MOPAC internal coordinates of N, CA, C and O (Angstrom, degrees):
PM7 1SCF
backbone

  N    0.0000 0     0.00 0     0.00 0    0    0    0
  C    1.4443 1     0.00 0     0.00 0    1    0    0
  C    1.5253 1   110.09 1     0.00 0    2    1    0
  O    1.2310 1   120.47 1   135.63 1    3    2    1
  N    1.3256 1   116.70 1   -44.37 1    3    2    1
  C    1.4573 1   120.18 1  -178.84 1    5    3    2
  C    1.5254 1   111.23 1   -61.49 1    6    5    3
  O    1.2310 1   120.42 1   137.42 1    7    6    5
  N    1.3227 1   116.81 1   -42.58 1    7    6    5
  C    1.4651 1   119.72 1   178.93 1    9    7    6
  C    1.5247 1   111.15 1   -61.82 1   10    9    7
  O    1.2310 1   120.21 1   141.18 1   11   10    9
  N    1.3156 1   117.20 1   -38.82 1   11   10    9
  C    1.4653 1   121.35 1   178.02 1   13   11   10
  C    1.5297 1   110.66 1   -64.82 1   14   13   11
  O    1.2310 1   120.38 1   137.70 1   15   14   13
  N    1.3153 1   116.88 1   -42.30 1   15   14   13
  C    1.4684 1   121.25 1   177.87 1   17   15   14
  C    1.5239 1   109.81 1   -60.56 1   18   17   15
  O    1.2310 1   120.40 1   134.68 1   19   18   17
  N    1.3325 1   116.85 1   -45.32 1   19   18   17
  C    1.4615 1   121.09 1   179.70 1   21   19   18
  C    1.5279 1   111.36 1   -66.72 1   22   21   19
  O    1.2310 1   120.83 1   138.10 1   23   22   21
  N    1.3217 1   116.01 1   -41.90 1   23   22   21
  C    1.4619 1   121.01 1  -179.63 1   25   23   22
  C    1.5240 1   111.51 1   -61.81 1   26   25   23
  O    1.2310 1   120.37 1   140.30 1   27   26   25
  N    1.3209 1   116.89 1   -39.70 1   27   26   25
  C    1.4698 1   121.37 1  -179.10 1   29   27   26
  C    1.5313 1   111.85 1   -85.09 1   30   29   27
  O    1.2310 1   121.07 1  -178.75 1   31   30   29
  N    1.3235 1   115.56 1     1.25 1   31   30   29
  C    1.4703 1   122.59 1   179.08 1   33   31   30
  C    1.5321 1   112.22 1    55.16 1   34   33   31
  O    1.2310 1   121.25 1  -140.02 1   35   34   33
  N    1.3170 1   115.22 1    39.98 1   35   34   33
  C    1.4611 1   120.20 1   176.31 1   37   35   34
  C    1.5225 1   109.17 1   -75.28 1   38   37   35
  O    1.2310 1   120.93 1   -26.89 1   39   38   37
  N    1.3165 1   115.84 1   153.11 1   39   38   37
  C    1.4550 1   120.80 1   179.58 1   41   39   38
  C    1.5238 1   109.53 1   -63.39 1   42   41   39
  O    1.2310 1   121.00 1   -51.19 1   43   42   41
  N    1.2965 1   115.69 1   128.81 1   43   42   41
  C    1.4544 1   121.33 1  -178.40 1   45   43   42
  C    1.5200 1   108.28 1  -128.79 1   46   45   43
  O    1.2310 1   120.42 1   -64.77 1   47   46   45
  N    1.3231 1   116.80 1   115.23 1   47   46   45
  C    1.4575 1   120.78 1  -179.15 1   49   47   46
  C    1.5179 1   112.19 1   -84.62 1   50   49   47
  O    1.2310 1   121.07 1   141.25 1   51   50   49
  N    1.3150 1   115.55 1   -38.75 1   51   50   49
  C    1.4579 1   118.60 1  -172.95 1   53   51   50
  C    1.5226 1   110.20 1  -161.11 1   54   53   51
  O    1.2310 1   121.15 1   -32.16 1   55   54   53
  N    1.3220 1   115.40 1   147.84 1   55   54   53
  C    1.4593 1   122.46 1   171.39 1   57   55   54
  C    1.5190 1   105.70 1  -116.48 1   58   57   55
  O    1.2310 1   120.52 1   -51.02 1   59   58   57
  N    1.3299 1   116.60 1   128.98 1   59   58   57
  C    1.4620 1   120.72 1  -177.24 1   61   59   58
  C    1.5246 1   109.57 1  -121.07 1   62   61   59
  O    1.2310 1   121.32 1   -49.93 1   63   62   61
  N    1.3188 1   115.09 1   130.07 1   63   62   61
  C    1.4662 1   122.12 1   174.66 1   65   63   62
  C    1.5202 1   107.34 1  -111.88 1   66   65   63
  O    1.2310 1   120.27 1   -57.71 1   67   66   65
  N    1.3227 1   117.09 1   122.29 1   67   66   65
  C    1.4589 1   121.39 1   179.19 1   69   67   66
  C    1.5245 1   107.26 1   -96.73 1   70   69   67
  O    1.2310 1   121.30 1   -71.28 1   71   70   69
  N    1.3129 1   115.11 1   108.72 1   71   70   69
  C    1.4620 1   123.01 1  -172.30 1   73   71   70
  C    1.5271 1   110.74 1   -91.23 1   74   73   71
  O    1.2310 1   120.46 1   -65.03 1   75   74   73
  N    1.3220 1   116.72 1   114.97 1   75   74   73
  C    1.4681 1   120.85 1   178.12 1   77   75   74
  C    1.5228 1   111.73 1   -77.93 1   78   77   75
  O    1.2310 1   120.85 1   165.36 1   79   78   77
  N    1.3349 1   115.98 1   -14.64 1   79   78   77
  C    1.4571 1   119.88 1  -175.09 1   81   79   78
  C    1.5150 1   111.68 1    83.36 1   82   81   79
  O    1.2310 1   120.37 1  -178.50 1   83   82   81
  N    1.3256 1   116.89 1     1.50 1   83   82   81
  C    1.4631 1   121.81 1  -177.52 1   85   83   82
  C    1.5258 1   112.24 1  -112.89 1   86   85   83
  O    1.2310 1   120.36 1  -171.25 1   87   86   85
  N    1.3271 1   116.91 1     8.75 1   87   86   85
  C    1.4602 1   119.72 1  -178.07 1   89   87   86
  C    1.5309 1   109.96 1   -73.38 1   90   89   87
  O    1.2310 1   121.50 1   -25.36 1   91   90   89
  N    1.3122 1   114.74 1   154.64 1   91   90   89
  C    1.4589 1   120.26 1   172.01 1   93   91   90
  C    1.5215 1   108.60 1   -70.01 1   94   93   91
  O    1.2310 1   120.31 1   -28.51 1   95   94   93
  N    1.3250 1   117.01 1   151.49 1   95   94   93
  C    1.4633 1   121.99 1   178.45 1   97   95   94
  C    1.5278 1   110.69 1   -53.28 1   98   97   95
  O    1.2310 1   120.49 1   142.86 1   99   98   97
  N    1.3187 1   116.68 1   -37.14 1   99   98   97
  C    1.4637 1   121.23 1  -178.28 1  101   99   98
  C    1.5306 1   112.33 1   -61.56 1  102  101   99
  O    1.2310 1   120.08 1   148.70 1  103  102  101
  N    1.3110 1   117.46 1   -31.30 1  103  102  101
  C    1.4721 1   120.56 1   177.41 1  105  103  102
  C    1.5216 1   109.81 1   -64.45 1  106  105  103
  O    1.2310 1   120.66 1   134.91 1  107  106  105
  N    1.3320 1   116.35 1   -45.09 1  107  106  105
  C    1.4653 1   119.93 1   178.13 1  109  107  106
  C    1.5267 1   110.60 1   -63.20 1  110  109  107
  O    1.2310 1   120.41 1   140.96 1  111  110  109
  N    1.3341 1   116.82 1   -39.04 1  111  110  109
  C    1.4690 1   121.03 1   177.75 1  113  111  110
  C    1.5240 1   110.78 1   -62.37 1  114  113  111
  O    1.2310 1   120.39 1   137.13 1  115  114  113
  N    1.3267 1   116.85 1   -42.87 1  115  114  113
  C    1.4675 1   121.35 1   179.42 1  117  115  114
  C    1.5254 1   110.24 1   -62.94 1  118  117  115
  O    1.2310 1   120.46 1   136.75 1  119  118  117
  N    1.3204 1   116.72 1   -43.25 1  119  118  117
  C    1.4692 1   120.44 1   179.89 1  121  119  118
  C    1.5210 1   110.20 1   -64.16 1  122  121  119
  O    1.2310 1   120.16 1   135.51 1  123  122  121
  N    1.3371 1   117.31 1   -44.49 1  123  122  121
  C    1.4688 1   120.91 1   177.81 1  125  123  122
  C    1.5250 1   110.85 1   -59.36 1  126  125  123
  O    1.2310 1   120.56 1   133.91 1  127  126  125
  N    1.3228 1   116.54 1   -46.09 1  127  126  125
  C    1.4630 1   121.64 1  -179.57 1  129  127  126
  C    1.5291 1   110.87 1   -64.19 1  130  129  127
  O    1.2310 1   120.54 1   135.41 1  131  130  129
  N    1.3158 1   116.57 1   -44.59 1  131  130  129
  C    1.4603 1   121.15 1  -179.23 1  133  131  130
  C    1.5240 1   110.75 1   -62.36 1  134  133  131
  O    1.2310 1   120.81 1   138.21 1  135  134  133
  N    1.3187 1   116.06 1   -41.79 1  135  134  133
  C    1.4615 1   121.52 1   179.07 1  137  135  134
  C    1.5359 1   110.05 1   -58.06 1  138  137  135
  O    1.2310 1   120.49 1   137.17 1  139  138  137
  N    1.3204 1   116.66 1   -42.83 1  139  138  137
  C    1.4715 1   121.02 1   178.84 1  141  139  138
  C    1.5248 1   111.04 1   -68.54 1  142  141  139
  O    1.2310 1   120.32 1   138.10 1  143  142  141
  N    1.3255 1   116.99 1   -41.90 1  143  142  141
  C    1.4704 1   120.87 1  -177.26 1  145  143  142
  C    1.5199 1   112.68 1   -63.54 1  146  145  143
  O    1.2310 1   120.75 1   140.41 1  147  146  145
  N    1.3331 1   116.18 1   -39.59 1  147  146  145
  C    1.4710 1   118.52 1  -177.40 1  149  147  146
  C    1.5285 1   111.98 1   -94.14 1  150  149  147
  O    1.2310 1   120.65 1   175.34 1  151  150  149
  N    1.3418 1   116.37 1    -4.66 1  151  150  149
  C    1.4611 1   121.94 1   179.56 1  153  151  150
  C    1.5328 1   111.24 1    53.76 1  154  153  151
  O    1.2310 1   121.53 1  -128.83 1  155  154  153
  N    1.3298 1   114.69 1    51.17 1  155  154  153
  C    1.4658 1   121.25 1  -177.69 1  157  155  154
  C    1.5268 1   107.76 1  -145.42 1  158  157  155
  O    1.2310 1   120.59 1   -52.06 1  159  158  157
  N    1.3216 1   116.49 1   127.94 1  159  158  157
  C    1.4663 1   120.41 1  -178.32 1  161  159  158
  C    1.5286 1   110.63 1   -69.81 1  162  161  159
  O    1.2310 1   120.97 1   -45.83 1  163  162  161
  N    1.3143 1   115.74 1   134.17 1  163  162  161
  C    1.4604 1   121.87 1   175.99 1  165  163  162
  C    1.5251 1   107.84 1  -103.11 1  166  165  163
  O    1.2310 1   120.69 1   -60.10 1  167  166  165
  N    1.3174 1   116.29 1   119.90 1  167  166  165
  C    1.4606 1   121.55 1   178.13 1  169  167  166
  C    1.5231 1   108.65 1   -74.74 1  170  169  167
  O    1.2310 1   120.70 1   -49.39 1  171  170  169
  N    1.3257 1   116.27 1   130.61 1  171  170  169
  C    1.4645 1   121.08 1  -179.18 1  173  171  170
  C    1.5204 1   108.46 1  -115.70 1  174  173  171
  O    1.2310 1   121.09 1   -55.42 1  175  174  173
  N    1.3153 1   115.53 1   124.58 1  175  174  173
  C    1.4612 1   119.38 1   178.62 1  177  175  174
  C    1.5229 1   109.34 1  -123.57 1  178  177  175
  O    1.2310 1   121.63 1   -28.67 1  179  178  177
  N    1.3270 1   114.49 1   151.33 1  179  178  177
  C    1.4690 1   121.10 1  -178.78 1  181  179  178
  C    1.5197 1   109.60 1  -131.99 1  182  181  179
  O    1.2310 1   121.58 1   -19.16 1  183  182  181
  N    1.3108 1   114.58 1   160.84 1  183  182  181
  C    1.4642 1   120.89 1   174.51 1  185  183  182
  C    1.5287 1   108.85 1   -69.04 1  186  185  183
  O    1.2310 1   121.17 1   -18.91 1  187  186  185
  N    1.3248 1   115.37 1   161.09 1  187  186  185
  C    1.4601 1   119.79 1   179.55 1  189  187  186
  C    1.5229 1   112.13 1   -68.69 1  190  189  187
  O    1.2310 1   120.63 1   150.90 1  191  190  189
  N    1.3242 1   116.40 1   -29.10 1  191  190  189
  C    1.4624 1   121.30 1   178.64 1  193  191  190
  C    1.5242 1   109.24 1  -120.37 1  194  193  191
  O    1.2310 1   120.76 1   -19.76 1  195  194  193
  N    1.3150 1   116.15 1   160.24 1  195  194  193
  C    1.4637 1   120.99 1   177.39 1  197  195  194
  C    1.5260 1   110.33 1   -83.94 1  198  197  195
  O    1.2310 1   121.06 1   -11.54 1  199  198  197
  N    1.3274 1   115.58 1   168.46 1  199  198  197
  C    1.4602 1   121.46 1   175.02 1  201  199  198
  C    1.5231 1   109.77 1   -54.51 1  202  201  199
  O    1.2310 1   120.80 1   134.75 1  203  202  201
  N    1.3380 1   116.08 1   -45.25 1  203  202  201
  C    1.4610 1   120.68 1  -177.57 1  205  203  202
  C    1.5271 1   112.05 1   -62.97 1  206  205  203
  O    1.2310 1   120.48 1   140.14 1  207  206  205
  N    1.3240 1   116.68 1   -39.86 1  207  206  205
  C    1.4668 1   119.60 1   178.80 1  209  207  206
  C    1.5313 1   110.95 1   -63.56 1  210  209  207
  O    1.2310 1   120.43 1   137.00 1  211  210  209
  N    1.3270 1   116.78 1   -43.00 1  211  210  209
  C    1.4630 1   119.49 1   176.70 1  213  211  210
  C    1.5245 1   110.93 1   -67.20 1  214  213  211
  O    1.2310 1   120.35 1   138.34 1  215  214  213
  N    1.3208 1   116.94 1   -41.66 1  215  214  213
  C    1.4657 1   122.27 1  -178.83 1  217  215  214
  C    1.5272 1   110.60 1   -52.93 1  218  217  215
  O    1.2310 1   120.64 1   135.86 1  219  218  217
  N    1.3394 1   116.39 1   -44.14 1  219  218  217
  C    1.4650 1   120.90 1  -176.21 1  221  219  218
  C    1.5306 1   114.30 1   -92.50 1  222  221  219
  O    1.2310 1   120.33 1  -172.32 1  223  222  221
  N    1.3380 1   116.98 1     7.68 1  223  222  221
  C    1.4608 1   120.30 1   175.81 1  225  223  222
  C    1.5296 1   108.83 1   -65.96 1  226  225  223
  O    1.2310 1   120.74 1   -46.89 1  227  226  225
  N    1.3163 1   116.18 1   133.11 1  227  226  225
  C    1.4668 1   121.20 1  -178.80 1  229  227  226
  C    1.5264 1   109.31 1   -90.27 1  230  229  227
  O    1.2310 1   120.79 1   -49.97 1  231  230  229
  N    1.3381 1   116.09 1   130.03 1  231  230  229
  C    1.4643 1   121.35 1   175.96 1  233  231  230
  C    1.5209 1   109.29 1   -63.45 1  234  233  231
  O    1.2310 1   120.62 1   -47.20 1  235  234  233
  N    1.3169 1   116.42 1   132.80 1  235  234  233
  C    1.4638 1   121.13 1  -177.73 1  237  235  234
  C    1.5221 1   112.77 1   -99.59 1  238  237  235
  O    1.2310 1   120.34 1   171.27 1  239  238  237
  N    1.3358 1   116.96 1    -8.73 1  239  238  237
  C    1.4634 1   120.15 1  -179.79 1  241  239  238
  C    1.5210 1   109.76 1  -153.97 1  242  241  239
  O    1.2310 1   120.89 1    -6.21 1  243  242  241
  N    1.3144 1   115.90 1   173.79 1  243  242  241
  C    1.4615 1   121.04 1   177.98 1  245  243  242
  C    1.5185 1   113.00 1    83.59 1  246  245  243
  O    1.2310 1   121.23 1     3.42 1  247  246  245
  N    1.3250 1   115.25 1  -176.58 1  247  246  245
  C    1.4637 1   119.21 1  -175.57 1  249  247  246
  C    1.5285 1   113.00 1   -69.78 1  250  249  247
  O    1.2310 1   120.09 1   164.11 1  251  250  249
  N    1.3325 1   117.43 1   -15.89 1  251  250  249
  C    1.4676 1   120.45 1   177.18 1  253  251  250
  C    1.5293 1   111.71 1  -101.11 1  254  253  251
  O    1.2310 1   120.28 1  -161.72 1  255  254  253
  N    1.3279 1   117.06 1    18.28 1  255  254  253
  C    1.4631 1   121.94 1  -179.75 1  257  255  254
  C    1.5278 1   109.53 1   -53.37 1  258  257  255
  O    1.2310 1   121.49 1   -47.11 1  259  258  257
  N    1.3418 1   114.75 1   132.89 1  259  258  257
  C    1.4569 1   120.65 1   179.11 1  261  259  258
  C    1.5207 1   113.87 1    89.47 1  262  261  259
  O    1.2310 1   120.30 1   166.84 1  263  262  261
  N    1.3325 1   117.03 1   -13.16 1  263  262  261
  C    1.4651 1   120.91 1   178.65 1  265  263  262
  C    1.5307 1   109.67 1   -96.00 1  266  265  263
  O    1.2310 1   120.96 1   -26.56 1  267  266  265
  N    1.3321 1   115.77 1   153.44 1  267  266  265
  C    1.4625 1   118.83 1   176.10 1  269  267  266
  C    1.5301 1   109.70 1   -74.53 1  270  269  267
  O    1.2310 1   120.96 1   -20.15 1  271  270  269
  N    1.3317 1   115.76 1   159.85 1  271  270  269
  C    1.4576 1   119.68 1   177.72 1  273  271  270
  C    1.5163 1   110.05 1   -61.42 1  274  273  271
  O    1.2310 1   120.18 1   138.00 1  275  274  273
  N    1.3163 1   117.25 1   -42.00 1  275  274  273
  C    1.4601 1   121.27 1   177.92 1  277  275  274
  C    1.5180 1   113.44 1    67.43 1  278  277  275
  O    1.2310 1   121.55 1    20.83 1  279  278  277
  N    1.3308 1   114.64 1  -159.17 1  279  278  277
  C    1.4630 1   119.57 1  -177.77 1  281  279  278
  C    1.5217 1   110.98 1   -68.31 1  282  281  279
  O    1.2310 1   120.41 1   -39.70 1  283  282  281
  N    1.3496 1   116.82 1   140.30 1  283  282  281
  C    1.4611 1   120.10 1   175.85 1  285  283  282
  C    1.5263 1   110.21 1   -62.65 1  286  285  283
  O    1.2310 1   120.57 1   -32.53 1  287  286  285
  N    1.3062 1   116.51 1   147.47 1  287  286  285
  C    1.4593 1   122.07 1   177.35 1  289  287  286
  C    1.5253 1   107.62 1  -144.36 1  290  289  287
  O    1.2310 1   119.98 1    -8.01 1  291  290  289
  N    1.3050 1   117.65 1   171.99 1  291  290  289
  C    1.4651 1   122.38 1  -171.78 1  293  291  290
  C    1.5265 1   113.35 1   -48.54 1  294  293  291
  O    1.2310 1   119.88 1   130.39 1  295  294  293
  N    1.3133 1   117.83 1   -49.61 1  295  294  293
  C    1.4689 1   120.30 1  -177.92 1  297  295  294
  C    1.5237 1   112.85 1   -86.34 1  298  297  295
  O    1.2310 1   120.62 1   171.83 1  299  298  297
  N    1.3045 1   116.43 1    -8.17 1  299  298  297
  C    1.4580 1   120.20 1  -179.80 1  301  299  298
  C    1.5108 1   111.18 1  -134.41 1  302  301  299
  O    1.2310 1   121.03 1  -128.20 1  303  302  301
  N    1.3242 1   115.64 1    51.80 1  303  302  301
  C    1.4656 1   120.83 1  -177.68 1  305  303  302
  C    1.5254 1   110.04 1   -82.17 1  306  305  303
  O    1.2310 1   121.16 1  -112.51 1  307  306  305
  N    1.3135 1   115.39 1    67.49 1  307  306  305
  C    1.4559 1   121.50 1  -176.62 1  309  307  306
  C    1.5275 1   112.49 1   -67.97 1  310  309  307
  O    1.2310 1   119.97 1   158.01 1  311  310  309
  N    1.3253 1   117.66 1   -21.99 1  311  310  309
  C    1.4664 1   119.97 1  -174.85 1  313  311  310
  C    1.5320 1   111.85 1   -63.44 1  314  313  311
  O    1.2310 1   119.62 1   140.17 1  315  314  313
  N    1.3256 1   118.33 1   -39.83 1  315  314  313
  C    1.4653 1   120.19 1   179.43 1  317  315  314
  C    1.5191 1   111.41 1   -66.04 1  318  317  315
  O    1.2310 1   120.55 1   133.72 1  319  318  317
  N    1.3250 1   116.55 1   -46.28 1  319  318  317
  C    1.4638 1   119.18 1  -177.30 1  321  319  318
  C    1.5252 1   111.90 1   -70.16 1  322  321  319
  O    1.2310 1   119.94 1   142.27 1  323  322  321
  N    1.3131 1   117.72 1   -37.73 1  323  322  321
  C    1.4730 1   120.85 1  -176.06 1  325  323  322
  C    1.5233 1   114.09 1   -86.09 1  326  325  323
  O    1.2310 1   120.09 1   141.73 1  327  326  325
  N    1.3250 1   117.44 1   -38.27 1  327  326  325
  C    1.4645 1   120.24 1  -174.08 1  329  327  326
  C    1.5275 1   113.89 1   -95.39 1  330  329  327
  O    1.2310 1   119.90 1   160.15 1  331  330  329
  N    1.3206 1   117.80 1   -19.85 1  331  330  329
  C    1.4695 1   120.65 1  -178.87 1  333  331  330
  C    1.5306 1   112.36 1  -118.18 1  334  333  331
  O    1.2310 1   120.48 1   118.86 1  335  334  333
  N    1.3357 1   116.69 1   -61.14 1  335  334  333
  C    1.4629 1   120.11 1  -171.98 1  337  335  334
  C    1.5266 1   113.54 1   -67.12 1  338  337  335
  O    1.2310 1   119.70 1   133.68 1  339  338  337
  N    1.3142 1   118.18 1   -46.32 1  339  338  337
  C    1.4716 1   120.19 1  -178.41 1  341  339  338
  C    1.5310 1   111.88 1   -61.23 1  342  341  339
  O    1.2310 1   119.15 1   131.01 1  343  342  341
  N    1.3433 1   119.22 1   -48.99 1  343  342  341
  C    1.4671 1   118.39 1   178.31 1  345  343  342
  C    1.5329 1   112.45 1   -63.91 1  346  345  343
  O    1.2310 1   120.45 1   142.80 1  347  346  345
  N    1.3352 1   116.75 1   -37.20 1  347  346  345
  C    1.4677 1   120.00 1   179.11 1  349  347  346
  C    1.5226 1   110.44 1   -64.33 1  350  349  347
  O    1.2310 1   120.28 1   130.97 1  351  350  349
  N    1.3248 1   117.07 1   -49.03 1  351  350  349
  C    1.4672 1   120.61 1   179.80 1  353  351  350
  C    1.5163 1   111.56 1   -61.03 1  354  353  351
  O    1.2310 1   120.42 1   137.34 1  355  354  353
  N    1.3184 1   116.81 1   -42.66 1  355  354  353
  C    1.4664 1   120.67 1   179.46 1  357  355  354
  C    1.5263 1   110.32 1   -61.06 1  358  357  355
  O    1.2310 1   120.64 1   134.29 1  359  358  357
  N    1.3179 1   116.38 1   -45.71 1  359  358  357
  C    1.4635 1   120.45 1  -179.33 1  361  359  358
  C    1.5257 1   111.10 1   -65.40 1  362  361  359
  O    1.2310 1   120.13 1   129.17 1  363  362  361
  N    1.3277 1   117.36 1   -50.83 1  363  362  361
  C    1.4625 1   119.81 1  -176.89 1  365  363  362
  C    1.5262 1   111.65 1   -64.54 1  366  365  363
  O    1.2310 1   119.67 1   144.39 1  367  366  365
  N    1.3181 1   118.23 1   -35.61 1  367  366  365
  C    1.4652 1   120.45 1   176.16 1  369  367  366
  C    1.5236 1   110.99 1   -66.80 1  370  369  367
  O    1.2310 1   120.12 1   148.45 1  371  370  369
  N    1.3324 1   117.38 1   -31.55 1  371  370  369
  C    1.4644 1   120.80 1  -178.72 1  373  371  370
  C    1.5248 1   112.62 1   -72.54 1  374  373  371
  O    1.2310 1   120.09 1   155.23 1  375  374  373
  N    1.3347 1   117.43 1   -24.77 1  375  374  373
  C    1.4677 1   119.19 1  -178.25 1  377  375  374
  C    1.5250 1   112.64 1   -95.28 1  378  377  375
  O    1.2310 1   120.43 1   178.40 1  379  378  377
  N    1.3148 1   116.79 1    -1.60 1  379  378  377
  C    1.4585 1   119.92 1   176.58 1  381  379  378
  C    1.5107 1   112.74 1    89.56 1  382  381  379
  O    1.2310 1   121.33 1    32.51 1  383  382  381
  N    1.3217 1   115.07 1  -147.49 1  383  382  381
  C    1.4670 1   121.24 1  -173.47 1  385  383  382
  C    1.5267 1   111.54 1   -63.59 1  386  385  383
  O    1.2310 1   121.36 1   -42.71 1  387  386  385
  N    1.3082 1   115.00 1   137.29 1  387  386  385
  C    1.4648 1   120.61 1   172.15 1  389  387  386
  C    1.5264 1   107.73 1  -140.77 1  390  389  387
  O    1.2310 1   120.85 1   -37.09 1  391  390  389
  N    1.2955 1   115.98 1   142.91 1  391  390  389
  C    1.4642 1   121.08 1  -172.33 1  393  391  390
  C    1.5189 1   113.35 1   -92.95 1  394  393  391
  O    1.2310 1   120.13 1   137.78 1  395  394  393
  N    1.3195 1   117.36 1   -42.22 1  395  394  393
  C    1.4629 1   119.54 1  -175.39 1  397  395  394
  C    1.5179 1   110.14 1  -149.40 1  398  397  395
  O    1.2310 1   121.67 1   -32.70 1  399  398  397
  N    1.2921 1   114.42 1   147.30 1  399  398  397
  C    1.4550 1   121.15 1   175.47 1  401  399  398
  C    1.5193 1   106.20 1  -126.04 1  402  401  399
  O    1.2310 1   120.75 1   -56.79 1  403  402  401
  N    1.3157 1   116.17 1   123.21 1  403  402  401
  C    1.4574 1   120.79 1   176.44 1  405  403  402
  C    1.5137 1   107.72 1  -102.31 1  406  405  403
  O    1.2310 1   120.45 1   -45.47 1  407  406  405
  N    1.3104 1   116.75 1   134.53 1  407  406  405
  C    1.4583 1   120.05 1   178.11 1  409  407  406
  C    1.5172 1   108.86 1  -149.34 1  410  409  407
  O    1.2310 1   121.47 1   -20.65 1  411  410  409
  N    1.3162 1   114.79 1   159.35 1  411  410  409
  C    1.4640 1   117.32 1   178.24 1  413  411  410
  C    1.5149 1   109.56 1   -84.21 1  414  413  411
  O    1.2310 1   120.83 1   -22.20 1  415  414  413
  N    1.3135 1   116.01 1   157.80 1  415  414  413
  C    1.4644 1   121.85 1  -179.65 1  417  415  414
  C    1.5232 1   109.16 1  -131.50 1  418  417  415
  O    1.2310 1   120.37 1  -124.51 1  419  418  417
  N    1.3336 1   116.89 1    55.49 1  419  418  417
  C    1.4613 1   120.27 1  -179.06 1  421  419  418
  C    1.4871 1   111.57 1   -77.78 1  422  421  419
  O    1.2310 1   120.10 1   180.00 1  423  422  421

């Protein structure tokens, strides 16, 4: 999507990469290289806590009270909400109005 936006010379205010801290080194290298190639700063945001900190968070209520969050699973996919959505929402709310967000859906 980003390449199409650049190719069509559409107005681009900002590119945001939401870093889970779990990416392969090569992903960071690609982002660094891409940033240089297009001569455009890529804003990088992270969650307030790391994957490991969330992993070992102890449930304070519910049927899993006293247990750690552990690995994400279908009904408890905390990684998306904590490592991607929460930091994204916090950042976008902090900058005010935004019209569109393009993201991949692989």
